[in-house]
Phi, psi and omega in degrees: 000132182276128181268139182302325181295338179274331183281322186304314179301323180294316178297317180298317180295318180296312179298320180298318179296316180297316178298318179297318178296318179298316179296318181295314180296319178299317179297319179296320179294321178297315180297316181297321180296328179280321181292316185260016181296131178261116180285130178255147178275121181304326180291323177298316179298321181291317178295319179299324180291339180275339180286153187291345178078017180286334181052041184278340182083005181296339179280347183096359178251171187295334181180188184295322179296318179293325178295316179299317179296320180294322180293315185281317190257339188240006175077019176294150181302144181288348176257031182294333184276110180287335181287315180290329178067204186294324182298314179291322179300322178296318179295318178294321178299324178295322178290319184275351183072033181236151175263145179231137178257146183289129180255156180292139183274145176248152181229153174288142172226157188265117181273052180194143174222025179291301176056207182275344186259313189271342183240141180295136173257123184281322180200159175272122182275130174227114182174208178301128186292127176137151182292323181297317179297320180294322179291331177292332179281320183203162181304319179190147173277352180258161178296330177262122181283350181268344191274179180289133180278340175073025182256005168080021177299320180293322180297317180288337180284340182276113182274003181251002178068028184272351179241145175214156179276124181282172181297331182276357173096015171226161189292147176241132183264128174263103185296332181294332181259342184290135178253002181061035180287335177087004181296324180293321180295317179293330184281336184288115183285347182255002178066028183284328180268142175209165179276148173213141176293147182295335181279348180283114190264343184240129181220147173270118184266054179198152176224020182280136176253015177286160178294155185307315182295326179288324178294313183296335181289337185238344185219135182277345187232017181275153178290130182253005176067032184285343178072011176297321179295319180298318181288331185277335186291118182287343183262355184064032186271351183234132180230147177257119180235123181053049175069015179228128178287137178228139185253130172274103186294338178288331179269334186293132178257358179076025183290333177084008181299321181295317180296327182292331183258356182291116183289340182262355185057039181271355180248129182258133172248112183282000000 
């Protein structure tokens, strides 16, 4: 039979050891927290609190916290956040003691208008959803290897719902929802999407460098490198290089002369 007088010393010793361990571990944690404490810059924290918290990476940094640190400590522009735009830049400028001027916004646009109607489709893709997966299987499901595959990788990359697949099979940008973060552009494996300033009124909606006869064989609206646009432009703003027309937006006045003579309707005048 166990006597209480024999058990109590054991319990007391056990509890004492446990209490001692708790005190020791607690002391070690306190010491460790002081030794390894990371000092934060109050201004970084304040700037981070002003950012939208989307962590989209459109600023070029890992997330909003990294963007705030770059602005405060590394001299990054106070308007680095494309999602927050001018309103957030003004708030950050007030914290940093800097003035910011409103800059023109840029939006992604699609350098292709082949889609399901104007460009030949070689086969119907059935497999892992996405343009990258389709390209791993074959150069392109479309007759043009430069064009939009129409499988919506860019649409899924946009966390703001600014892109949708149009009826013709290529993405449509909703400028009202677009934050110009650039995720859709980065996601496109064929480089079909690119940024353009809203004031730029003339664009070449093609990126094919194939010869004219090869383009016409697969696409009704692709650039054939005929140089009619180059000859027609009074400002010398458009040049054809490797069978593809390219516009110098600094020289372009938006007159639309190039679009008017393009036999393929590959140039858009907004």
